[in-house]
N, C-alpha and C positions, 0 to 999 in steps of 0.2 A: 456690623462687620467686625471681624477679628482684628485686633491691633496689629497682628503679624501679616495680615492679608496683603497681597499685591494687587488686589482689585482696584478699579478706579475709585477715586475719592469723591464724596459729595462735599463741595466747598462753597461757603458763603463768605463774601467779602463785603464789608461795610466801609466804603472809602469816600474820600472827599469828593472826587468826581472822576467819572470815566467818559462822560458825555461832552465835557467842555474843557479845553486847555487854556481858557482865558485866565491870565494872571496866576497860573499855577503850573508846576511841573509834574503834578501827580497823574494827570490824565494819560499822558503818553506812556508813563511807566505801567499803569494799570492795564492799558490796552494791550501792550505787548505781553505782559505776564498772563493775563486772562486768556488771550488767544492761544498762547503756547500751552497753558494748562489744559485748555479744551482740546488742543491738538494731541495731547498725551492721553486723551480719553476721559478726563475728569469732568464731572458735572459741576459747572461753576455758575453761581448766581451772584451778581453784583447789585448791591442795594445802595442807592444814592439819594441823599436828601434833595428835594426839589426846591432850589433857591433861585430868586429872580436874576441874580447877577450871572449865573451860569445858564439859566433858561434862555436868556437873550443872546448868548454867545456859544451855542452848541455847535460842535464841529464833528460829531459822530452821528451817523444816521439814527433816527429814532428807533428804528427796528433793524439793528445790525444782524447780519446772518449768524448762524450758530457758531461760527469760528470765534466770535467774541463772547461766547457763553450767553447767559440771559442777563439783561439789565432791567431793573425795576426802580422807578422813582417813588419816593414816599413823601408825604406832606410834613410830618412831624413825628416826634417820638411815640406818642400814643398810636398813631397810624402804623408805624413800623411794628410795634409790639402786637397790635391786633392782627396784622396781615402776615407776619413772618415768624411768629413764635415757633411754629412747627418746623419751618426751614432751619432755623437756628438750633432747635432741639435735636433734630435728626442728622445734622451735618457731621461729617467726620472731622472737618476743620472749619472753624469760624475765625475770620481775620477782621480786626477792627483797625482802621488806619489812623494815622495822625491827622489832626485838624478836622476830623469829622464833627459836624455840628452836634452839640450835646454829647460829645464823646465820652465824658465821664459817666453820664447816666446810661449811655449805650453800652459802655464797657461793663458796668455793674450788672445790667440786664443780661448781656451775653454770658458773663461768667456764672450767673445763677441759672441760666436757661440751657446752656449747651451740655450735651452728653459726650461730645467728642473733644478734640484738641482745640484750645483757644489760643489765639496769637494776636499780639499787637504789632502792626507793621509801621515802623517809625521811619517815614521818608524825611524826617527833619530831626534826627537824633540829637545833634549838639544843641540845636535851638530848644528842644524839649528839655534836656537836662539842665541847661542854663536857666530856663524859666522855672523849673521845679526848685532850683536853688534860690529863686527870688520870690515872685508872687504866685507861682504856679501857672498852669495852663487850663484852658477850657475843655481839653480833650482827653487828659489823663491825669490821675493823681498818683503820687509816689506809692501809696498803699496798694494800688491796683497792679503794680508791676509783678509782684510775687504771685498774683492770682492768674496771670496769663501763663499758659504752659510754654509758650515761645515768645521771645522778644526778637522780632526780625528787624534788624537795624541797617539803615543806609550807611552807617559808619562802622568800620571795622577797627582793628588795632586794640589798644588798651581800653577803649570804651566798653567793649564787650565784657571784659573782666570786671570793670566798675559796675556795670548793670547787675551782675551776679553778686558781687561782694557787698555793695552799698545798698542796693535796692531789692535784693533777694530774688532776682529772676531765676527760675529753675533752669533756663536755657536761653542765653542770649546768643544769637547767631547773625553773622554778617549776611545781608542780602542787598548787595549794591543795586543801583539802578542799571539800566541796560539799554541796548539799541536794537532796532528791528532792521536787519540788513536788507530786507525787501523794500524798505522805505528810504534808507539812507545809503547812498552809494555814489561814486564819482560820475559826473556827467560832463560831456564836452560843451560847456557853455562859456560865453564871454565873461571874463573876470573883470568886473567893473568896480571892484572894491579891494583896496590893499589890506585893510584890517576891519573886521566886523565884530560885533558883540550882540548876543541875544540873552536877555535876562530881565525879569521884573525888577523895578526899582526897589532898592533898599538902602537905608542910610549908611549901613556899614560896608556895602559894596561900592558906594559912589566914590569915595576917595581913590580906590584902586582904578576904577573906570576913568576917573579924572587923570590919574598919573600915567596909565598905560594905553589910553586911547585918545582922550580929548587933548592932552598936552602934546603928544606926538602929532596930532592933526594941526595944532597951532604952529608947531615948529616946521612941519613939512606941508606947506600950503598947496603944493602940487599933488599931495597924496589924496586918496579917496577912502572915506571911512563911513561906517554905518552902524547904527544902534537900533535894535528892535526890542520892545518890551513895554509892558503896561505900567501905569501908575507913576510915571516920571512927573515931577512937579512942573507946573507951567512956567516957573521962574528960571528954569535951566536955560542958559544961553548956549546953543549949539554952535560950534564953529561953522563957518560957511561951507567947509568941505566935509561936513558930517551930515549924512542923511538919517533922519529919525523916523521910525515907523512905530506906532503905538502897539500894534498887535499883529503877529503873523500866525495864522492857523497852521497846524502841523503839516498840511498838504503843501505849504510853501517853504518849510524848513530846509528841505534838501536843496532847493534852488538857492536859498539864502547862503548856505555854506559853500556851494559850488561856485558862486560868484566871487568868493573871497580868495585872495592869495594867502592870507593868514586869518585865523579867528582868535579872539581873546576869550580866555576862561578866567572868570573872577569868582572868588569864593567868599562866602559870608564869614564874618569874624568868628562866630562860635564854631564854625566848621574848620577854620584854620587852626584854632586852638586845640580842637579834638584830633585833627588829622584824619587820614584814611576816609575822606568824605568826597568822593568824586561826584560831579554833577552829571545829570543826564545829557546836558549840552556838550560836555566833553566827549562823551561816547558818540553822540550823533555826528559831531564835527569830524572826529577821527574816522568814522565809518565812511564818510564822504571823501576821505583822503585829503582833507584840508589841514595844513600844518597849524598846530595850536601853540599860542603864546599864553603862558599861565603865570599866575602868582605862585608863591611857594607854600607848601604845607607838608607836614610829616606824612609819609606813606605814598606820596605821588610817584616816587620812584618804583614802587611795587606794581604800579599800573603801566607806566610808560617811562622809558629810560631818558632822562634829561640829556639834551644834545643830540640824541639819536632818534627818538620817537616823539619828543616834545621839547619846546623851548621854554625856559623859565626866565622871567625878567623882573627886575626890581625898580627900574627907572625909565623915564621917557626916552633917555638917550639910548638905552639898550634896545628898546622896541624900534626906534627909528633906524638904528643901525641894521637890525634884522630886515626891516622892510626894504631898505634901500641898497644893502650891500650883499646879502646872502645870494650866492649863485643859484640860478634857477634850477639847475640839476639837483643840487642838494636840497633845495626847498621841496621839490617834488618827492625826493627819496624819503625825507623825514615824514611827509604825509602818508606815503604808501606803507612805510614800516609801522606807523601808528595804526593804520587801517588793518593790517594783517594781525597785529597784536590784539586789537579789540575784537575782531571777528573770531579769533581763536578762544577768547575767554569771557566776553562780556555781552553776548546777545541775549535777547529775551528767552530763547530756548535754553541757554545755560541757566538762567535764573529760575525758570519753571522746574527744571530738573533738581536744582538745589533746594527749592522750596518743598518739592515733593519729598526729598530725602529727609529734610528737617522734620516735616510733619509725620512721616512714618516712624522716625526714631522717637518723636515725642509720644506718639500713640503706643509704642512699645513700652514706654516708661510709665504710662498712665494706669491707675486702677480703673476698673470698669465703673462708669457713672451712668445713672439712669437719667433719661430726658425729663425735664421739669414738666 
C-alpha cells in the first residue's frame, strides 16, 4: 500500500492482554481501541501470549465478534514467530505494547520483520522510563526506542520531548487512555457508597489510598466506603465501614461507579513525577458522571478543571469535608461537567482517530522497506 494512501490499514497489535482485565488496566484500553479501529474499517489482529493467570480470569468471549477485530493466543515466542511472521511482515502498522512477555525479543523480531510502520505503545510510560534509569525492564531496552517509528505514550507533556531528545525516538506521540461511552454512563441506581476506589495494589499508591480514603473512613464512621482491586496484601486491616472486593470484571465497573457519591483517583509515584498521566479509571468514572476526588499532578488541569470538573485533595480533612458538606446540587453539577468534557475529548473513538493519524504520518516519513 502506498504510504500516502487513505485505504484501510492492516494492523497487528502485540499487547499484554485483551482477553482478561484481571490485575491490569491494559485490556479495557485495548478493547475500546481495537473495536474503534475496526469500526473505522481497519483490519486488526491482536496477538496475546497465553499465560495461566489470564487464562483463568478471562472476561472477553473466546470468539468475540468482528467488532473486536481478530484475537489469537500464542504459546511462546517461537510459536509467535512461526505462526505470525507473515502477518507482521505484511502489516501497515505493527504495535508492541508495554509489559508484553519477552517484549525485548518480540520488539527485536518485529523491527527486523516488519515492512510497515512499527510502534511501541507504552501504557506505563513513567514506570518504563524510571525502570530504564535503574535496572531496565523485561519488555523494552533503551536501544530499541530509536528503532520504533512511533512511540505512543500514555503520558504527554515534557515526557514526549524527552523520549525524542534522550532516547532518539523518531516520533513520540501522546495517546492517552480512553473510555467507551456505550459501557460507561450514568444510571439511576441507589448510591450506597460515599467514596470508592478501584485499582490494583501498589506500594507507591497505598499511602495516598490510606490518606484519602482509609483515614476519612476512620474519621467518619457513619460514612460508607469501598475499595476494589487485586493483589492487596492479606495484612491490610480494612476499617469496618470499608467494603473490599478483590476483583471486579469490566461488566461491573459501571455499576461500581454509579453506586458512589464520589470516587477516588490515585496516581502512581512515577506518573505523578512525570505528570500528564491520566488513568483509565479517571475517564471511566467521569463518563458515569461520578464526581472525582484526585491527588495532584502536573497536567491534570489540562484534562479537567479543578473545582469545576474535578476535586483535588491533599489531606483526610479535605476529603471528609467534601463528602459531608458539599451541596448535592453542586456535587451533581461537577460530575456532569466532567462527563461532558470527557465525552468531547477522550473516548475510544477519539483515540482510534488519533492513532490512525499518527500511523499515516509515520508511513509518509518512512522509506520503502521490503518484508523480511
